[in-house]
C-alpha positions in Angstrom: 0.0 0.0 0.0 1.4 3.4 -1.0 1.9 5.9 1.7 0.8 9.5 0.8 2.8 12.6 1.7 0.0 13.5 4.2 0.3 10.1 5.9 4.1 10.3 6.0 3.8 13.7 7.7 1.3 12.4 10.2 3.5 9.3 11.0 6.6 11.6 11.5 4.7 13.8 13.9 3.3 10.8 15.8 6.8 9.2 16.1 8.1 12.5 17.4 5.2 12.7 19.9 6.0 9.2 21.1 9.6 10.1 21.6 8.8 13.3 23.5 6.1 11.5 25.6 8.6 8.8 26.5 11.3 11.2 27.6 9.2 14.0 29.2 5.9 12.4 30.2 2.3 13.6 29.4 2.4 16.5 31.8 5.4 18.0 30.1 4.5 17.1 26.6 3.9 20.1 24.4 3.0 20.6 20.7 6.0 22.9 20.5 8.4 20.2 21.7 6.9 17.7 19.3 7.2 20.1 16.4 10.8 20.7 17.3 11.5 17.0 17.5 9.8 16.4 14.1 11.5 19.4 12.6 8.1 20.6 11.5 6.1 23.8 12.0 3.6 23.8 14.8 0.9 24.6 12.3 1.3 21.0 11.0 0.2 19.6 14.4 -2.8 21.9 14.5 -3.7 20.9 10.9 -3.4 17.2 11.4 -4.5 16.7 15.0 -6.1 20.0 16.2 -4.6 20.0 19.7 -2.3 18.2 22.2 -5.2 15.9 23.2 -6.0 15.1 19.5 -2.3 14.3 18.9 -1.9 11.9 21.8 -5.2 10.2 20.9 -4.0 9.7 17.3 -0.7 8.4 18.7 -2.5 5.8 20.9 -4.8 4.7 18.1 -1.9 4.4 15.7 0.2 2.3 18.1 -2.8 0.3 19.5 -4.0 -0.6 16.0 -0.6 -2.3 15.3 -0.7 -4.1 18.6 -4.2 -5.4 18.1 -3.2 -6.7 14.6 -0.3 -8.5 16.1 -2.3 -10.0 19.0 -5.1 -11.1 16.6 -2.5 -12.9 14.5 -1.1 -14.6 17.6 -4.3 -15.6 19.2 -5.8 -17.0 16.0 -2.7 -19.0 15.0 -4.1 -22.6 15.0 -0.6 -24.0 14.8 0.4 -22.8 18.3 -0.7 -24.4 21.6 -2.3 -22.1 24.1 0.8 -22.2 26.3 3.0 -21.1 23.3 0.7 -18.2 22.7 1.1 -17.2 26.4 4.9 -17.5 26.1 4.8 -15.2 23.0 2.6 -12.7 24.8 5.2 -12.5 27.6 7.9 -11.9 24.9 5.7 -9.1 23.5 5.7 -7.4 26.8 9.4 -6.7 26.5 8.9 -5.7 22.9 6.2 -3.2 23.9 8.4 -1.7 26.6 11.2 -1.2 24.1 8.9 0.3 21.4 7.4 2.8 23.8 3.8 1.5 23.6 3.8 0.6 27.3 4.9 4.1 28.2 2.3 5.7 26.0 -0.4 3.5 27.4 0.4 4.1 31.0 0.8 7.9 30.5 -2.5 8.1 28.8 -4.2 5.9 31.3 -3.2 8.5 34.0 -4.1 11.4 31.7 -7.5 9.9 31.2 -8.4 10.5 34.8 -8.5 14.3 34.2 -9.1 14.3 30.5 -12.3 12.3 29.8 -11.8 12.3 26.0 -8.4 10.7 26.3 -9.8 8.2 28.9 -12.6 7.1 26.6 -10.3 6.4 23.7 -7.9 4.4 25.8 -10.7 2.4 27.4 -12.1 1.7 23.9 -8.7 0.6 22.7 -8.3 -1.8 25.7 -11.7 -3.2 25.0 -10.5 -4.6 21.7 -7.7 -6.4 23.6 -10.0 -7.8 26.3 -12.3 -9.2 23.6 -9.4 -11.1 22.0 -8.4 -12.4 25.5 -12.0 -13.5 26.1 -12.0 -15.4 22.8 -8.8 -17.1 23.9 -10.3 -18.0 27.2 -13.3 -19.6 25.3 -10.7 -21.6 23.4 -9.2 -22.8 26.7 -12.7 -23.6 28.0 -13.4 -25.8 24.9 -10.1 -27.6 25.4 -10.0 -28.0 29.1 -13.6 -27.8 30.2 -15.0 -25.4 32.8 -12.6 -22.8 34.1 -13.7 -23.2 37.7 -15.9 -20.3 38.8 -14.6 -18.1 36.0 -16.2 -17.4 32.7 -14.2 -16.2 29.7 -14.9 -12.5 30.5 -13.6 -13.0 34.1 -10.4 -14.5 32.7 -9.9 -11.7 30.2 -10.4 -9.1 32.9 -7.9 -10.7 35.2 -5.3 -11.3 32.5 -5.5 -7.8 31.1 -5.2 -6.4 34.7 -2.2 -8.6 35.3 -0.4 -7.4 32.3 -1.2 -3.7 32.7 -0.2 -3.9 36.4 3.0 -5.7 35.3 3.7 -2.9 32.8 3.3 -0.2 35.5 5.6 -2.1 37.9 8.3 -2.5 35.2 8.2 1.1 34.2 8.7 2.1 37.8 11.6 -0.3 38.1 9.7 -2.5 40.6 11.0 -6.0 39.9 12.9 -8.0 42.5 12.7 -11.3 44.3 9.7 -10.1 46.3 8.0 -8.9 43.1 9.2 -11.2 40.3 6.9 -9.6 37.6 8.3 -11.3 34.4 8.9 -14.6 36.2 5.4 -14.8 37.6 3.8 -14.1 34.2 5.9 -16.7 32.5 5.2 -19.3 35.2 1.5 -19.0 34.4 2.5 -20.5 31.1 3.6 -23.6 32.9 0.2 -23.9 34.5 -1.4 -23.8 31.1 1.1 -26.5 29.9 0.0 -28.7 32.8 -3.6 -28.5 31.7 -2.5 -29.2 28.1 -0.6 -32.3 29.1 -3.5 -33.6 31.1 -5.9 -32.9 28.3 -3.6 -34.7 25.8 -3.1 -37.7 28.1 -6.8 -38.0 28.6 -7.5 -38.0 24.9 -5.0 -40.7 24.3 -6.5 -43.1 26.8 
């Protein structure tokens, strides 16, 4: 697909906004700083996004769209076991920290408390992710049977909260023997593998 000049300009501005947001945080983010980082006139930000809020909303939607495409491809891959999908999701956590997506998400979650428009967009974006997780939980329910007292929506809520909480801890540098964030997430993959092995052994008897 051909990228137009307008699209290239928008992407350059959004990448600059991501970089400034990562280094300065939402409170100190300004359209002036983004324009300077993108080597573009401030009028371009006004033209493409209207305001600081419009710019960060466009940034979140841009990054979140790519993430949802990746997650959809992962979760619907019929060649991967559920435990392998979990392992890759843990790998993606580090990728998202490196790309700046996690910083953008956490900054805009906090901004959403005082800026309702930003909060609504972030909430809508996370809904798409929770729906994918709920579908994955339904897959687990089909494979393993009842998930105890939890329905797929419960599982999706808990998993999404676990990853978002893990992201917040990692950004704050809170990871040690008492709070083994990455290790704990990865060990849940071992729990899934235990259920897979029992399911496979049962089907072979």
